[in-house]
ZAZALO-254461 format. One record per residue (C-alpha): residue in three letters; x, y, z; residue number from 1. Coordinates in pm, whole numbers, m for minus. Last residue first. Layout:
<"ALA", <X, Y, Z>, NUM>;
...
END
This chain:
<"GLN", <m3714, m7036, 8163>, 541>;
<"ARG", <m3756, m7290, 7890>, 540>;
<"VAL", <m4021, m7510, 7731>, 539>;
<"ARG", <m3978, m7669, 7389>, 538>;
<"VAL", <m4268, m7828, 7203>, 537>;
<"GLY", <m4259, m8096, 6938>, 536>;
<"ILE", <m4251, m8201, 6575>, 535>;
<"ARG", <m3991, m8409, 6394>, 534>;
<"LEU", <m3977, m8552, 6041>, 533>;
<"ILE", <m3689, m8762, 5912>, 532>;
<"ASP", <m3623, m8871, 5553>, 531>;
<"VAL", <m3348, m9117, 5465>, 530>;
<"THR", <m3155, m9202, 5151>, 529>;
<"TYR", <m2910, m9487, 5100>, 528>;
<"ASP", <m2594, m9593, 4919>, 527>;
<"SER", <m2376, m9868, 5068>, 526>;
<"ALA", <m2454, m10164, 4842>, 525>;
<"PRO", <m2101, m10176, 4694>, 524>;
<"ALA", <m1839, m9934, 4832>, 523>;
<"THR", <m1805, m9623, 4611>, 522>;
<"SER", <m2031, m9446, 4857>, 521>;
<"GLU", <m2334, m9218, 4837>, 520>;
<"PHE", <m2555, m9081, 5114>, 519>;
<"ALA", <m2866, m8869, 5059>, 518>;
<"VAL", <m3012, m8718, 5378>, 517>;
<"HIS", <m3346, m8535, 5398>, 516>;
<"GLN", <m3447, m8350, 5715>, 515>;
<"TYR", <m3780, m8196, 5818>, 514>;
<"ARG", <m3821, m8008, 6145>, 513>;
<"GLY", <m4121, m7865, 6334>, 512>;
<"PHE", <m4126, m7645, 6642>, 511>;
<"LEU", <m4359, m7501, 6906>, 510>;
<"ILE", <m4185, m7266, 7149>, 509>;
<"VAL", <m4288, m7186, 7507>, 508>;
<"ASP", <m4087, m6955, 7736>, 507>;
<"ARG", <m4146, m6617, 7571>, 506>;
<"HIS", <m4481, m6746, 7457>, 505>;
<"LEU", <m4622, m6918, 7148>, 504>;
<"TYR", <m4291, m6860, 6975>, 503>;
<"TYR", <m4347, m7058, 6654>, 502>;
<"ASP", <m4036, m7221, 6514>, 501>;
<"LEU", <m4036, m7369, 6162>, 500>;
<"GLY", <m3777, m7592, 5998>, 499>;
<"LEU", <m3634, m7716, 5669>, 498>;
<"GLU", <m3318, m7924, 5624>, 497>;
<"ALA", <m3119, m8065, 5333>, 496>;
<"THR", <m2827, m8305, 5384>, 495>;
<"LEU", <m2590, m8427, 5112>, 494>;
<"SER", <m2334, m8699, 5191>, 493>;
<"ARG", <m2036, m8831, 5001>, 492>;
<"GLU", <m1808, m9128, 5071>, 491>;
<"THR", <m1499, m9223, 4875>, 490>;
<"LEU", <m1320, m9560, 4872>, 489>;
<"ALA", <m1052, m9682, 4636>, 488>;
<"VAL", <m801, m9759, 4910>, 487>;
<"GLY", <m474, m9603, 5033>, 486>;
<"GLU", <m627, m9282, 5174>, 485>;
<"TYR", <m1004, m9261, 5211>, 484>;
<"PRO", <m1187, m8979, 5026>, 483>;
<"ALA", <m1440, m8813, 5259>, 482>;
<"VAL", <m1693, m8566, 5113>, 481>;
<"SER", <m1950, m8353, 5294>, 480>;
<"TYR", <m2238, m8132, 5184>, 479>;
<"LYS", <m2477, m7933, 5401>, 478>;
<"LEU", <m2790, m7734, 5306>, 477>;
<"GLY", <m3011, m7530, 5537>, 476>;
<"ALA", <m3352, m7367, 5566>, 475>;
<"THR", <m3508, m7209, 5876>, 474>;
<"GLY", <m3836, m7023, 5929>, 473>;
<"ILE", <m3927, m6808, 6229>, 472>;
<"LEU", <m4284, m6727, 6335>, 471>;
<"HIS", <m4316, m6491, 6634>, 470>;
<"ARG", <m4245, m6162, 6454>, 469>;
<"LYS", <m4375, m6299, 6129>, 468>;
<"ILE", <m4181, m6464, 5848>, 467>;
<"ALA", <m3864, m6405, 6051>, 466>;
<"HIS", <m3589, m6562, 5841>, 465>;
<"ARG", <m3311, m6810, 5918>, 464>;
<"ALA", <m3060, m6925, 5659>, 463>;
<"GLU", <m2815, m7213, 5679>, 462>;
<"LEU", <m2502, m7284, 5475>, 461>;
<"GLY", <m2289, m7594, 5516>, 460>;
<"VAL", <m1943, m7719, 5423>, 459>;
<"LEU", <m1786, m8049, 5527>, 458>;
<"ARG", <m1443, m8188, 5445>, 457>;
<"SER", <m1331, m8533, 5561>, 456>;
<"LEU", <m963, m8620, 5534>, 455>;
<"ALA", <m971, m8999, 5546>, 454>;
<"GLY", <m822, m9289, 5737>, 453>;
<"ALA", <m511, m9502, 5771>, 452>;
<"SER", <m618, m9738, 5491>, 451>;
<"GLY", <m507, m10091, 5397>, 450>;
<"THR", <m789, m10276, 5578>, 449>;
<"THR", <m1065, m10046, 5700>, 448>;
<"THR", <m1021, m9983, 6074>, 447>;
<"THR", <m1049, m9610, 6013>, 446>;
<"ASP", <m908, m9285, 6143>, 445>;
<"TYR", <m1075, m8954, 6064>, 444>;
<"PHE", <m887, m8632, 5991>, 443>;
<"ASP", <m1134, m8342, 6011>, 442>;
<"SER", <m1193, m8036, 5791>, 441>;
<"ARG", <m1493, m7830, 5900>, 440>;
<"ALA", <m1700, m7560, 5734>, 439>;
<"THR", <m2001, m7375, 5871>, 438>;
<"LEU", <m2165, m7062, 5735>, 437>;
<"LEU", <m2467, m6929, 5925>, 436>;
<"PHE", <m2705, m6673, 5775>, 435>;
<"THR", <m2949, m6430, 5937>, 434>;
<"THR", <m3267, m6257, 5820>, 433>;
<"LEU", <m3530, m6031, 5982>, 432>;
<"ALA", <m3331, m5742, 6136>, 431>;
<"SER", <m3102, m5759, 5836>, 430>;
<"ALA", <m2804, m5954, 5703>, 429>;
<"ARG", <m2711, m6087, 6046>, 428>;
<"TRP", <m2406, m6292, 5951>, 427>;
<"ALA", <m2278, m6594, 6144>, 426>;
<"LEU", <m1939, m6757, 6084>, 425>;
<"ASN", <m1790, m7084, 6204>, 424>;
<"ALA", <m1547, m7171, 5928>, 423>;
<"ASP", <m1274, m7422, 5851>, 422>;
<"VAL", <m1089, m7509, 5529>, 421>;
<"ILE", <m814, m7773, 5513>, 420>;
<"VAL", <m593, m7852, 5215>, 419>;
<"GLY", <m442, m8201, 5214>, 418>;
<"GLU", <m286, m8487, 5407>, 417>;
<"VAL", <m347, m8848, 5512>, 416>;
<"PRO", <m26, m9045, 5552>, 415>;
<"ASP", <18, m9383, 5378>, 414>;
<"LEU", <8, m9702, 5582>, 413>;
<"ARG", <286, m9963, 5587>, 412>;
<"ASP", <514, m9704, 5746>, 411>;
<"ASP", <356, m9760, 6090>, 410>;
<"ARG", <359, m9435, 6285>, 409>;
<"PRO", <60, m9317, 6087>, 408>;
<"ALA", <86, m8961, 5944>, 407>;
<"GLN", <m185, m8698, 5984>, 406>;
<"ARG", <m131, m8387, 5772>, 405>;
<"GLY", <m291, m8046, 5743>, 404>;
<"TRP", <m289, m7738, 5522>, 403>;
<"GLY", <m450, m7398, 5548>, 402>;
<"ALA", <m774, m7202, 5531>, 401>;
<"SER", <m965, m6992, 5783>, 400>;
<"ILE", <m1303, m6839, 5868>, 399>;
<"GLU", <m1412, m6687, 6198>, 398>;
<"GLY", <m1709, m6595, 6414>, 397>;
<"ARG", <m1939, m6293, 6432>, 396>;
<"VAL", <m2086, m6056, 6175>, 395>;
<"THR", <m2360, m5798, 6233>, 394>;
<"ALA", <m2337, m5695, 6601>, 393>;
<"ASP", <m1963, m5641, 6574>, 392>;
<"TRP", <m1794, m5598, 6912>, 391>;
<"ALA", <m1806, m5978, 6957>, 390>;
<"ASN", <m1507, m6050, 6736>, 389>;
<"PHE", <m1482, m6123, 6366>, 388>;
<"ALA", <m1185, m6356, 6310>, 387>;
<"LEU", <m997, m6376, 5980>, 386>;
<"GLY", <m775, m6658, 5860>, 385>;
<"VAL", <m448, m6846, 5848>, 384>;
<"ARG", <m412, m7217, 5932>, 383>;
<"TYR", <m144, m7482, 5975>, 382>;
<"ARG", <m218, m7830, 6113>, 381>;
<"GLU", <16, m8107, 6228>, 380>;
<"GLY", <m3, m8482, 6267>, 379>;
<"ALA", <96, m8790, 6465>, 378>;
<"SER", <m45, m9142, 6432>, 377>;
<"SER", <m153, m9460, 6611>, 376>;
<"ARG", <m353, m9689, 6377>, 375>;
<"LEU", <m193, m10018, 6482>, 374>;
<"ILE", <m155, m10252, 6187>, 373>;
<"GLY", <m276, m10615, 6238>, 372>;
<"ASP", <m508, m10618, 5933>, 371>;
<"ALA", <m809, m10706, 6154>, 370>;
<"PRO", <m778, m10399, 6375>, 369>;
<"ALA", <m484, m10318, 6609>, 368>;
<"ALA", <m536, m10239, 6978>, 367>;
<"HIS", <m487, m9948, 7219>, 366>;
<"PHE", <m472, m9656, 6979>, 365>;
<"GLU", <m270, m9338, 7048>, 364>;
<"ARG", <m350, m9025, 6853>, 363>;
<"GLU", <m123, m8719, 6843>, 362>;
<"VAL", <m221, m8376, 6709>, 361>;
<"VAL", <1, m8071, 6657>, 360>;
<"ALA", <m127, m7721, 6591>, 359>;
<"THR", <m25, m7403, 6409>, 358>;
<"GLU", <m226, m7084, 6387>, 357>;
<"ALA", <m213, m6752, 6202>, 356>;
<"PHE", <m457, m6471, 6268>, 355>;
<"VAL", <m618, m6158, 6123>, 354>;
<"ASP", <m851, m5981, 6363>, 353>;
<"VAL", <m1165, m5783, 6277>, 352>;
<"LYS", <m1408, m5570, 6480>, 351>;
<"ARG", <m1200, m5329, 6689>, 350>;
<"ASN", <m955, m5271, 6407>, 349>;
<"LEU", <m687, m5470, 6221>, 348>;
<"ALA", <m632, m5657, 6547>, 347>;
<"TRP", <m339, m5896, 6501>, 346>;
<"SER", <m365, m6262, 6598>, 345>;
<"ALA", <m113, m6528, 6703>, 344>;
<"ARG", <m239, m6883, 6763>, 343>;
<"VAL", <m52, m7176, 6919>, 342>;
<"ALA", <m203, m7524, 6934>, 341>;
<"ALA", <m167, m7847, 7132>, 340>;
<"ASP", <m378, m8162, 7096>, 339>;
<"ARG", <m358, m8506, 7257>, 338>;
<"GLN", <m589, m8788, 7145>, 337>;
<"VAL", <m649, m9118, 7326>, 336>;
<"PHE", <m795, m9410, 7133>, 335>;
<"ASP", <m1055, m9690, 7134>, 334>;
<"ARG", <m1161, m9823, 6792>, 333>;
<"GLU", <m948, m10140, 6800>, 332>;
<"ASP", <m1115, m10239, 7129>, 331>;
<"ASN", <m1459, m10270, 6963>, 330>;
<"SER", <m1520, m10590, 7168>, 329>;
<"ILE", <m1788, m10756, 6953>, 328>;
<"LEU", <m1962, m11023, 7161>, 327>;
<"GLY", <m2114, m11360, 7072>, 326>;
<"GLY", <m2440, m11448, 6905>, 325>;
<"GLY", <m2552, m11431, 6544>, 324>;
<"ILE", <m2660, m11067, 6570>, 323>;
<"ALA", <m2348, m10966, 6762>, 322>;
<"ALA", <m2368, m10814, 7109>, 321>;
<"VAL", <m2188, m10486, 7169>, 320>;
<"PRO", <m1863, m10385, 7341>, 319>;
<"ALA", <m1833, m10022, 7455>, 318>;
<"PHE", <m1636, m9779, 7244>, 317>;
<"ALA", <m1386, m9561, 7436>, 316>;
<"VAL", <m1267, m9210, 7351>, 315>;
<"ASP", <m1014, m9028, 7574>, 314>;
<"THR", <m947, m8664, 7491>, 313>;
<"ILE", <m652, m8449, 7601>, 312>;
<"SER", <m637, m8075, 7540>, 311>;
<"ALA", <m396, m7787, 7491>, 310>;
<"ARG", <m438, m7430, 7371>, 309>;
<"LEU", <m207, m7128, 7369>, 308>;
<"GLN", <m344, m6793, 7248>, 307>;
<"LEU", <m152, m6472, 7176>, 306>;
<"GLY", <m301, m6138, 7072>, 305>;
<"LEU", <m120, m5842, 6919>, 304>;
<"ARG", <m311, m5513, 6904>, 303>;
<"ASN", <m224, m5405, 7262>, 302>;
<"PHE", <m21, m5704, 7382>, 301>;
<"ARG", <m310, m5947, 7442>, 300>;
<"HIS", <m296, m6267, 7643>, 299>;
<"ASN", <m503, m6585, 7633>, 298>;
<"PHE", <m418, m6926, 7785>, 297>;
<"THR", <m647, m7219, 7701>, 296>;
<"ALA", <m709, m7545, 7886>, 295>;
<"ALA", <m877, m7873, 7793>, 294>;
<"ALA", <m996, m8194, 7958>, 293>;
<"ARG", <m1207, m8453, 7777>, 292>;
<"ASN", <m1384, m8778, 7851>, 291>;
<"THR", <m1581, m8947, 7574>, 290>;
<"GLU", <m1782, m9268, 7619>, 289>;
<"ILE", <m1933, m9418, 7303>, 288>;
<"GLU", <m2212, m9678, 7325>, 287>;
<"ALA", <m2218, m9913, 7029>, 286>;
<"ARG", <m2532, m9943, 6821>, 285>;
<"ALA", <m2724, m10264, 6866>, 284>;
<"ALA", <m2724, m10619, 6724>, 283>;
<"ALA", <m2389, m10562, 6558>, 282>;
<"ASP", <m2338, m10765, 6240>, 281>;
<"ALA", <m2234, m10472, 6019>, 280>;
<"PRO", <m1974, m10354, 6267>, 279>;
<"GLU", <m1957, m9972, 6271>, 278>;
<"ASP", <m1625, m9865, 6117>, 277>;
<"ARG", <m1773, m9693, 5809>, 276>;
<"SER", <m2044, m9517, 6013>, 275>;
<"SER", <m2394, m9549, 5864>, 274>;
<"ARG", <m2544, m9710, 6173>, 273>;
<"THR", <m2450, m9417, 6394>, 272>;
<"ALA", <m2265, m9469, 6723>, 271>;
<"ARG", <m2441, m9381, 7048>, 270>;
<"ASP", <m2332, m9108, 7287>, 269>;
<"ILE", <m2214, m9071, 7651>, 268>;
<"GLN", <m2026, m8755, 7753>, 267>;
<"HIS", <m1793, m8643, 8032>, 266>;
<"SER", <m1647, m8295, 8028>, 265>;
<"VAL", <m1368, m8084, 8177>, 264>;
<"LEU", <m1294, m7730, 8062>, 263>;
<"ALA", <m1039, m7459, 8138>, 262>;
<"GLU", <m984, m7092, 8056>, 261>;
<"VAL", <m684, m6879, 8156>, 260>;
<"ASN", <m683, m6501, 8139>, 259>;
<"THR", <m468, m6202, 8046>, 258>;
<"ARG", <m556, m5858, 7905>, 257>;
<"ARG", <m789, m5725, 8176>, 256>;
<"THR", <m565, m5888, 8433>, 255>;
<"PHE", <m537, m6233, 8596>, 254>;
<"ASP", <m885, m6333, 8485>, 253>;
<"LEU", <m962, m6698, 8565>, 252>;
<"ARG", <m1219, m6864, 8341>, 251>;
<"GLY", <m1406, m7185, 8421>, 250>;
<"ARG", <m1601, m7456, 8245>, 249>;
<"ALA", <m1780, m7765, 8374>, 248>;
<"GLU", <m1953, m8026, 8159>, 247>;
<"LEU", <m2183, m8325, 8192>, 246>;
<"ALA", <m2336, m8490, 7885>, 245>;
<"TYR", <m2615, m8743, 7830>, 244>;
<"THR", <m2727, m9002, 7579>, 243>;
<"ARG", <m2977, m9285, 7572>, 242>;
<"ASP", <m3100, m9325, 7217>, 241>;
<"ASP", <m3328, m9608, 7111>, 240>;
<"GLU", <m3220, m9808, 6808>, 239>;
<"SER", <m3243, m10148, 6980>, 238>;
<"PRO", <m3603, m10051, 7072>, 237>;
<"PHE", <m3708, m10140, 6718>, 236>;
<"GLU", <m4087, m10144, 6678>, 235>;
<"ASN", <m4223, m9836, 6860>, 234>;
<"TYR", <m3905, m9638, 6910>, 233>;
<"PHE", <m3837, m9463, 7243>, 232>;
<"SER", <m3585, m9178, 7229>, 231>;
<"ALA", <m3381, m9029, 7513>, 230>;
<"ALA", <m3176, m8712, 7546>, 229>;
<"GLY", <m2960, m8560, 7820>, 228>;
<"GLY", <m2801, m8239, 7934>, 227>;
<"ALA", <m2596, m8103, 8222>, 226>;
<"ARG", <m2402, m7779, 8216>, 225>;
<"PHE", <m2191, m7588, 8466>, 224>;
<"GLU", <m2035, m7249, 8395>, 223>;
<"LEU", <m1791, m7037, 8593>, 222>;
<"ALA", <m1652, m6691, 8523>, 221>;
<"HIS", <m1375, m6452, 8631>, 220>;
<"ALA", <m1433, m6078, 8664>, 219>;
<"ARG", <m1751, m5867, 8666>, 218>;
<"TRP", <m1951, m6169, 8777>, 217>;
<"ASP", <m2270, m6327, 8644>, 216>;
<"SER", <m2192, m6696, 8687>, 215>;
<"VAL", <m2361, m6947, 8459>, 214>;
<"ALA", <m2575, m7248, 8549>, 213>;
<"ARG", <m2689, m7439, 8243>, 212>;
<"VAL", <m2971, m7695, 8217>, 211>;
<"ASN", <m3065, m7923, 7930>, 210>;
<"SER", <m3347, m8164, 7860>, 209>;
<"ARG", <m3455, m8385, 7575>, 208>;
<"VAL", <m3741, m8631, 7520>, 207>;
<"GLU", <m3824, m8810, 7196>, 206>;
<"LEU", <m4115, m9044, 7123>, 205>;
<"ALA", <m4046, m9265, 6826>, 204>;
<"SER", <m4165, m9373, 6484>, 203>;
<"ASP", <m4036, m9643, 6250>, 202>;
<"GLY", <m3930, m9706, 5892>, 201>;
<"ILE", <m3732, m9981, 5719>, 200>;
<"ARG", <m3557, m9864, 5401>, 199>;
<"GLU", <m3381, m10187, 5294>, 198>;
<"GLY", <m3095, m10001, 5122>, 197>;
<"ASN", <m2934, m9884, 5443>, 196>;
<"ARG", <m2979, m9617, 5706>, 195>;
<"PHE", <m3112, m9843, 5985>, 194>;
<"LEU", <m3418, m9624, 6055>, 193>;
<"ASN", <m3507, m9556, 5694>, 192>;
<"ASN", <m3857, m9401, 5660>, 191>;
<"THR", <m3831, m9187, 5971>, 190>;
<"THR", <m4078, m9054, 6228>, 189>;
<"ALA", <m4015, m8832, 6527>, 188>;
<"ALA", <m4237, m8713, 6813>, 187>;
<"GLY", <m4175, m8438, 7065>, 186>;
<"ILE", <m4076, m8330, 7414>, 185>;
<"GLU", <m3828, m8060, 7502>, 184>;
<"ALA", <m3695, m7920, 7828>, 183>;
<"GLU", <m3484, m7613, 7909>, 182>;
<"PRO", <m3332, m7471, 8226>, 181>;
<"PHE", <m3113, m7156, 8222>, 180>;
<"LEU", <m2985, m7080, 8576>, 179>;
<"VAL", <m2815, m6747, 8645>, 178>;
<"PHE", <m2547, m6740, 8915>, 177>;
<"SER", <m2454, m6465, 9166>, 176>;
<"GLY", <m2727, m6574, 9408>, 175>;
<"ILE", <m2967, m6797, 9221>, 174>;
<"ARG", <m3116, m6601, 8933>, 173>;
<"VAL", <m3355, m6795, 8711>, 172>;
<"GLY", <m3322, m6744, 8338>, 171>;
<"ARG", <m3493, m6478, 8129>, 170>;
<"ALA", <m3502, m6676, 7805>, 169>;
<"VAL", <m3484, m6462, 7494>, 168>;
<"THR", <m3757, m6315, 7278>, 167>;
<"PRO", <m3791, m6256, 6903>, 166>;
<"GLU", <m3513, m6511, 6848>, 165>;
<"LEU", <m3269, m6470, 6559>, 164>;
<"ARG", <m3084, m6801, 6608>, 163>;
<"PHE", <m2785, m6686, 6400>, 162>;
<"LEU", <m2641, m6468, 6679>, 161>;
<"GLN", <m2654, m6770, 6910>, 160>;
<"ALA", <m2484, m6988, 6649>, 159>;
<"PRO", <m2205, m6729, 6624>, 158>;
<"ARG", <m2178, m6724, 7008>, 157>;
<"ARG", <m2122, m7098, 7062>, 156>;
<"ASP", <m1747, m7097, 6982>, 155>;
<"ALA", <m1643, m7447, 6868>, 154>;
<"LEU", <m1416, m7318, 6591>, 153>;
<"PRO", <m1263, m7067, 6834>, 152>;
<"GLU", <m1174, m7329, 7100>, 151>;
<"LEU", <m1181, m7228, 7467>, 150>;
<"GLU", <m1506, m7031, 7476>, 149>;
<"ILE", <m1597, m6922, 7828>, 148>;
<"GLN", <m1836, m6623, 7826>, 147>;
<"PHE", <m2159, m6753, 7677>, 146>;
<"LEU", <m2379, m6547, 7908>, 145>;
<"TYR", <m2722, m6639, 7762>, 144>;
<"PRO", <m2828, m6282, 7683>, 143>;
<"ASP", <m2499, m6208, 7506>, 142>;
<"TYR", <m2444, m5844, 7412>, 141>;
<"GLY", <m2119, m5782, 7223>, 140>;
<"ALA", <m2279, m5523, 7002>, 139>;
<"PRO", <m2637, m5456, 7106>, 138>;
<"PRO", <m2880, m5618, 6865>, 137>;
<"ARG", <m2971, m5368, 6741>, 136>;
<"GLN", <m2713, m5105, 6833>, 135>;
<"PHE", <m2767, m4896, 7145>, 134>;
<"ALA", <m2515, m5082, 7362>, 133>;
<"ALA", <m2239, m5043, 7102>, 132>;
<"ILE", <m2240, m4663, 7142>, 131>;
<"ASP", <m2228, m4693, 7520>, 130>;
<"GLN", <m1935, m4936, 7505>, 129>;
<"PRO", <m1752, m4712, 7256>, 128>;
<"THR", <m1775, m4426, 7508>, 127>;
<"ARG", <m2022, m4146, 7446>, 126>;
<"PRO", <m1913, m3786, 7379>, 125>;
<"ASP", <m1981, m3813, 7004>, 124>;
<"ARG", <m1775, m3543, 6832>, 123>;
<"ARG", <m1843, m3219, 6647>, 122>;
<"LEU", <m2010, m3038, 6936>, 121>;
<"ASP", <m1694, m3022, 7145>, 120>;
<"PRO", <m1808, m2892, 7482>, 119>;
<"ILE", <m1615, m2615, 7668>, 118>;
<"GLY", <m1590, m2707, 8037>, 117>;
<"ASP", <m1215, m2752, 8044>, 116>;
<"PRO", <m1030, m2565, 7771>, 115>;
<"VAL", <m997, m2737, 7429>, 114>;
<"PRO", <m640, m2792, 7324>, 113>;
<"LEU", <m526, m2597, 7017>, 112>;
<"PRO", <m515, m2770, 6681>, 111>;
<"GLU", <m183, m2815, 6494>, 110>;
<"ASP", <m122, m2601, 6187>, 109>;
<"VAL", <100, m2358, 6375>, 108>;
<"GLU", <46, m2008, 6509>, 107>;
<"MET", <338, m1842, 6687>, 106>;
<"VAL", <252, m1709, 7029>, 105>;
<"GLY", <363, m1355, 7122>, 104>;
<"ASP", <11, m1222, 7145>, 103>;
<"LEU", <m247, m1497, 7109>, 102>;
<"PRO", <m437, m1536, 6784>, 101>;
<"GLN", <m817, m1530, 6791>, 100>;
<"GLN", <m972, m1856, 6671>, 99>;
<"LEU", <m1260, m1816, 6426>, 98>;
<"GLY", <m1564, m2037, 6496>, 97>;
<"GLY", <m1744, m1927, 6181>, 96>;
<"PRO", <m2021, m1759, 6371>, 95>;
<"MET", <m1949, m1717, 6744>, 94>;
<"GLY", <m2161, m1956, 6957>, 93>;
<"ASP", <m1931, m2009, 7249>, 92>;
<"ALA", <m1811, m2348, 7121>, 91>;
<"ALA", <m1714, m2179, 6795>, 90>;
<"ALA", <m1506, m1929, 6989>, 89>;
<"PRO", <m1346, m2210, 7187>, 88>;
<"SER", <m1215, m2364, 6862>, 87>;
<"VAL", <m1330, m2714, 6776>, 86>;
<"ARG", <m1121, m3030, 6796>, 85>;
<"GLY", <m1158, m3391, 6666>, 84>;
<"THR", <m928, m3655, 6817>, 83>;
<"TRP", <m1216, m3826, 6997>, 82>;
<"GLY", <m1346, m3965, 6667>, 81>;
<"VAL", <m1525, m4282, 6784>, 80>;
<"GLU", <m1245, m4531, 6719>, 79>;
<"GLU", <m970, m4289, 6823>, 78>;
<"ARG", <m1113, m4248, 7172>, 77>;
<"ASP", <m1141, m4626, 7218>, 76>;
<"GLU", <m781, m4668, 7103>, 75>;
<"GLU", <m672, m4416, 7366>, 74>;
<"GLU", <m855, m4612, 7636>, 73>;
<"ASP", <m714, m4944, 7513>, 72>;
<"THR", <m360, m4816, 7555>, 71>;
<"ASP", <m70, m4749, 7321>, 70>;
<"ALA", <m222, m4496, 7085>, 69>;
<"PRO", <29, m4350, 6841>, 68>;
<"ALA", <215, m4046, 6981>, 67>;
<"ARG", <15, m3732, 7029>, 66>;
<"GLN", <70, m3425, 6814>, 65>;
<"PRO", <259, m3136, 6971>, 64>;
<"GLN", <75, m2896, 7204>, 63>;
<"PRO", <m44, m2548, 7116>, 62>;
<"VAL", <m16, m2307, 7409>, 61>;
<"GLU", <m230, m2301, 7719>, 60>;
<"GLU", <m42, m2062, 7953>, 59>;
<"VAL", <m223, m1759, 7811>, 58>;
<"PRO", <m559, m1902, 7892>, 57>;
<"PRO", <m769, m1979, 7584>, 56>;
<"GLU", <m975, m1692, 7450>, 55>;
<"MET", <m1338, m1617, 7504>, 54>;
<"ALA", <m1496, m1348, 7292>, 53>;
<"PRO", <m1610, m1061, 7506>, 52>;
<"ARG", <m1953, m1069, 7669>, 51>;
<"SER", <m2135, m740, 7613>, 50>;
<"PRO", <m2159, m526, 7922>, 49>;
<"PRO", <m2459, m581, 8142>, 48>;
<"VAL", <m2731, m316, 8097>, 47>;
<"ARG", <m2832, m144, 8417>, 46>;
<"PRO", <m3191, m27, 8427>, 45>;
<"LYS", <m3223, 349, 8416>, 44>;
<"LEU", <m3266, 517, 8752>, 43>;
<"ALA", <m3560, 721, 8873>, 42>;
<"PRO", <m3455, 959, 9150>, 41>;
<"PRO", <m3530, 856, 9503>, 40>;
<"PRO", <m3839, 1018, 9659>, 39>;
<"ALA", <m3769, 1319, 9880>, 38>;
<"ILE", <m3776, 1270, 10252>, 37>;
<"THR", <m3946, 1557, 10433>, 36>;
<"THR", <m3743, 1667, 10734>, 35>;
<"GLU", <m3661, 2017, 10619>, 34>;
<"ILE", <m3429, 2181, 10871>, 33>;
<"ARG", <m3523, 2529, 10991>, 32>;
<"GLU", <m3227, 2764, 10987>, 31>;
<"GLN", <m2987, 2846, 11266>, 30>;
<"ALA", <m2867, 3201, 11231>, 29>;
<"ARG", <m2590, 3267, 10989>, 28>;
<"ILE", <m2218, 3315, 11021>, 27>;
<"PRO", <m2047, 3425, 10698>, 26>;
<"THR", <m1838, 3167, 10497>, 25>;
<"PRO", <m1462, 3118, 10473>, 24>;
<"ALA", <m1338, 2875, 10190>, 23>;
<"ALA", <m1206, 2529, 10307>, 22>;
<"LEU", <m1536, 2352, 10252>, 21>;
<"LEU", <m1563, 2487, 9898>, 20>;
<"LEU", <m1209, 2378, 9817>, 19>;
<"GLY", <m1272, 2025, 9945>, 18>;
<"ALA", <m1588, 1991, 9743>, 17>;
<"ALA", <m1402, 2092, 9428>, 16>;
<"ALA", <m1135, 1824, 9488>, 15>;
<"ALA", <m1396, 1546, 9543>, 14>;
<"GLY", <m1576, 1637, 9223>, 13>;
<"LEU", <m1251, 1629, 9022>, 12>;
<"VAL", <m1168, 1279, 9157>, 11>;
<"LEU", <m1519, 1145, 9087>, 10>;
<"VAL", <m1514, 1279, 8732>, 9>;
<"ALA", <m1177, 1114, 8667>, 8>;
<"SER", <m1299, 774, 8795>, 7>;
<"ARG", <m1608, 784, 8574>, 6>;
<"ARG", <m1397, 868, 8272>, 5>;
<"SER", <m1163, 569, 8340>, 4>;
<"GLY", <m1455, 320, 8371>, 3>;
<"PRO", <m1614, 433, 8046>, 2>;
<"MET", <m1288, 369, 7854>, 1>;
END
């Protein structure tokens, strides 16, 4: 070794100098001492020794394989390939990345741990959250802060993904809340206002407004919403709309895996003229008051998720004046509904869950209709399906199928039962095109003599395409069928829609809508068609 030779030469030189000093020398007269300083000899530049190949520390021996991931952090690492390894030699630039064996250590097929400070060039060092943030649109990103969704089929996030907006509202920050105000004014015209065979048309001025205040906290959430709509028809003010809704939602996060969500709402609507139970001799449409309270408990055991839901809804129909005089009470249409559901889901991966759900539904009516049979009933629902969660920026929502039954408590009426299919699923096919699939199976009660109600099934498909960056076109088709139990009555409805949205500004949108409805019924003189055209401007912040 060069270091050993140098040490030997120094030792021999020191010994020779000692011998010379010890030998006797003759005495000489004092000689003149030269004081001139000689220049230092020229030295060759020092060359650093070549860097040896790095080896892991002796104490770092191969470790056994890890047990299956049991925490979210380990699952995150597995999703983006954190289990990959590269030898330290490869990390240091050696060709081939060959690992030098350690003396006395038996080689096995398992990879060696990577020493601290040595990067692994074969894996993405970003977290799954960082990877999702750079997708378009960012996975899980919600510009309108829809964070409290108690019922999966009523989740607002699939519709938000479907909207495909070139710009989003900025909102107004007030402390730790963000306020999203929106107002709309427009005109509507229809060729069949009363939705019957007479086809009487009219035009109206329409005004709508909505405001949401949403918390922007790291944990927990609150949301308050108020909205209203009014229409003013030229010739038939009896058909004017006066509706509004007030709602408050909250979410309490006990841990990262456990939370409770709650909702209370109060809503005023108007009944539709084409409804089977709407009195034919009513001078105006009945006002419907709906009060609802709901709560949901969510907990996740690693891949297993559990959801418990419960709600109570009170629906009351206001009395209306009859055309020939008098008052129609509508008491037989008032009811209270209680729901409870249990859902268990299993995460196949970060994007898709498979779930099974069971629910019970009870309806309590206050008065009997003309046939004297109270329509109170009890039912159950069973569903299995797939849920696409918010980590996927392409598909969001859920789809399910199952069986349901709603049985009247009075044996004189037959139960309503059958296959149920439900969906609330949005798909972003490309940066320019989105699709929305909706399906809903509902058990409707009726005051029709001899029938407990109908199992109504609706399916719809809508498409939205960016013709230009600021010009968005929409097309949709919906079909529903409702066969009534116990009577020879079936109703069908087909709805086609076309629309255009022009984003004049981030906060100003011009819109136009055309809707065609074709309704068919086995009841005599019940078929009708209606066309509705709307144009207007929407302003938001």
